[in-house]
C-alpha atoms as one frame of an Amber mdcrd trajectory, in Angstrom:
protein
  97.836 138.064  61.209  98.420 134.816  63.066 101.179 132.536  61.880  99.964
 129.312  60.176 100.920 127.153  63.169  98.887 129.451  65.443  95.864 129.179
  63.175  96.151 125.390  63.289  96.421 125.411  67.061  93.411 127.697  67.333
  91.366 125.415  65.076  92.262 122.420  67.228  91.297 124.312  70.377  87.943
 125.293  68.873  87.264 121.692  67.872  88.150 120.405  71.347  85.971 122.927
  73.147  83.069 122.449  70.745  83.300 118.679  71.166  83.226 118.965  74.963
  80.128 121.165  74.795  78.179 119.317  72.101  78.940 115.840  73.500  77.610
 116.807  76.921  74.267 115.199  77.674  72.375 113.809  80.623  73.601 110.246
  81.079  71.231 108.069  83.101  73.261 104.883  83.556  76.875 104.713  84.686
  79.560 102.086  85.068  80.753 101.320  88.604  84.335 102.275  87.686  85.642
 104.748  90.284  86.763 108.272  89.461  89.988 109.375  91.111  89.537 112.076
  93.747  92.356 114.020  92.112  90.389 114.053  88.847  87.290 115.339  90.617
  89.353 118.067  92.287  90.855 119.037  88.923  87.373 119.351  87.396  86.170
 121.536  90.254  89.323 123.651  90.139  88.831 124.353  86.426  85.080 124.941
  86.822  85.713 127.469  89.588  86.971 129.811  86.853  83.302 130.284  85.914
  82.302 133.953  86.009  80.384 135.404  88.929  79.311 138.919  89.806  82.197
 140.743  91.529  83.890 137.330  91.819  81.567 136.244  94.640  81.810 132.550
  93.641  78.422 131.699  95.213  78.685 127.906  95.150  79.355 125.045  97.508
  79.774 121.407  96.522  79.441 118.256  98.602  81.189 115.408  96.780  79.946
 111.997  97.866  81.090 108.467  97.106  80.676 105.048  98.677  78.708 104.816
 101.907  77.810 108.496 102.113  76.363 108.458  98.619  74.433 105.291  99.423
  72.942 106.855 102.561  71.513 109.774 100.568  69.611 107.461  98.255  68.460
 105.246 101.098  67.139 108.194 103.115  65.127 109.577 100.204  63.795 106.283
  98.887  62.747 105.101 102.353  60.993 108.388 103.140  57.771 107.274 101.480
  57.451 110.647  99.754  56.785 110.085  96.071  58.242 112.445  93.506  54.843
 113.880  92.570  54.194 114.763  96.231  57.637 116.142  97.047  57.422 119.727
  98.254  59.436 122.361  96.445  59.573 124.574  99.519  62.982 126.194  98.903
  62.593 127.226  95.279  60.529 126.222  92.256  62.276 124.809  89.217  59.328
 124.563  86.839  56.310 126.811  86.168  52.959 125.909  87.714  51.556 125.348
  84.223  53.646 124.440  81.200  53.028 126.299  77.949  54.437 126.223  74.443
  57.049 125.689  73.218  58.239 124.326  76.570  55.427 121.808  76.996  56.218
 120.081  73.698  59.947 120.008  74.407  59.383 118.535  77.866  57.066 115.844
  76.554  59.490 114.908  73.794  62.172 114.095  76.361  59.799 112.000  78.457
  58.394 110.095  75.487  61.876 109.557  74.107  63.308 108.224  77.355  60.399
 105.950  78.223  60.205 104.727  74.651  63.830 103.573  74.777  63.086 101.780
  78.054  59.922 100.166  76.717  57.716 101.960  79.249  54.206 102.792  78.064
  52.320 105.904  79.165  50.097 103.825  81.471  52.948 102.121  83.320  53.094
 104.638  86.163  54.995 102.341  88.520  57.764 101.802  85.988  57.951 105.552
  85.378  58.317 106.128  89.120  61.003 103.467  89.362  62.966 105.170  86.591
  62.608 108.554  88.301  63.773 107.021  91.586  67.056 106.128  89.928  67.896
 109.803  90.328  68.417 109.187  94.018  71.117 106.575  93.502  72.765 109.000
  91.051  71.974 106.524  88.267  74.620 104.234  89.807  77.409 106.734  89.134
  80.424 106.339  91.451  80.296 110.043  92.342  77.292 112.051  93.461  77.568
 115.785  94.060  75.140 118.019  95.916  75.265 121.756  95.202  74.121 124.510
  97.533  73.902 128.286  97.596  73.530 130.715 100.486  69.835 131.609 100.732
  70.702 135.247 101.449  72.025 135.677  97.911  69.840 136.893  95.060  68.924
 135.787  91.540  72.169 137.001  90.004  74.118 134.551  92.138  71.843 131.736
  90.984  72.746 132.633  87.395  76.422 132.470  88.381  75.812 129.097  90.024
  74.395 127.786  86.753  77.541 128.803  84.894  79.594 126.901  87.483  77.476
 123.790  86.957  77.913 123.988  83.195  81.662 124.419  83.591  81.820 121.225
  85.658  79.968 119.270  82.996  82.215 120.544  80.215  85.406 119.901  82.193
  84.141 116.378  82.869  83.658 115.737  79.163  87.218 116.876  78.462  88.318
 114.012  80.726  86.131 111.362  79.126  83.521 111.511  81.887  79.789 112.107
  81.723  77.332 113.794  84.059  73.654 114.228  84.785  72.475 117.401  86.543
  69.587 116.502  88.864  67.141 119.049  90.256  65.215 116.049  91.641  67.222
 116.241  94.872  66.078 119.759  95.811  62.670 118.848  97.350  64.354 116.237
  99.553  66.809 118.613 101.189  65.567 117.709 104.683  66.825 114.170 104.221
  70.126 115.246 102.699  71.077 117.952 105.225  71.833 115.747 108.249  73.869
 113.298 106.179  76.115 115.968 104.659  76.000 118.513 107.469  74.428 121.188
 105.278  73.686 124.361 107.235  70.204 125.884 107.327  71.378 129.004 105.491
  72.245 126.881 102.438  69.649 126.044  99.791  70.085 122.672  98.093  70.132
 123.639  94.412  70.577 120.256  92.741  72.605 117.098  92.552  74.866 115.808
  89.806  75.970 112.306  88.877  79.539 111.944  87.613  81.217 108.917  86.127
  81.771 106.803  83.032  78.816 106.120  80.743  77.410 102.603  80.522  76.962
 102.479  76.758  75.093  99.169  76.961  72.028 100.781  78.572  69.173 101.833
  76.270  68.420 105.052  78.188  71.822 106.383  77.160  70.806 106.270  73.522
  68.547 109.279  74.101  69.555 112.308  72.055  67.605 115.523  72.495  67.031
 118.142  69.816  67.983 121.810  70.012  66.110 124.696  68.431  67.904 126.321
  65.481  69.706 129.580  66.154  67.200 131.610  64.145  64.446 130.455  66.501
  65.946 131.998  69.639  68.418 134.635  68.422  67.702 138.060  66.936  70.442
 139.762  64.937  70.007 143.525  64.724  72.163 145.227  62.102
């Protein structure tokens, strides 16, 4: 049996971890307040404890701020390649055709976000403008680009996902928010020369990191989660 003080400490630890996980969400508007490089390094150091098969640690991170971050957005937005025409030539994130229940869940996020922003379904230009905010990392002071060696297999991609989640949780523990952004992947040709990314690396995604701008309506979006009984099977 644990001593009473140990039980209390354990309860506090559970609450802290649960809060970091459940308060994580995709923030789409950030304050300009800078994040100390030491804080970013601490987050990455903690996240690097994420599990990976035979401890391969199949991730690389390019942390950008200031001018370098600005150049990424400028290169993509001046390319003339619209999001709907961007070529997913390295990997495909979504299925060719959405089906249930995933179609309904996807639509709910889109309708929820655009509704908060006052964008109707026919306002295509405003939808595009909102999507383009991905490429300025939603004005976050820190933009990260993640890569993986293309010679690695699917298991390493699973490991990479656990690393990404660990970053987002560690950020929450420090009062920061994030937004993981697959939107960068089709534009890898514009990102590579700016960051010096080698050809053998696949651009997996980007991630905005910073302090939430609570005054922005898009940050009021809260997404639902399916109940446990919908996705879990208990066999006794």
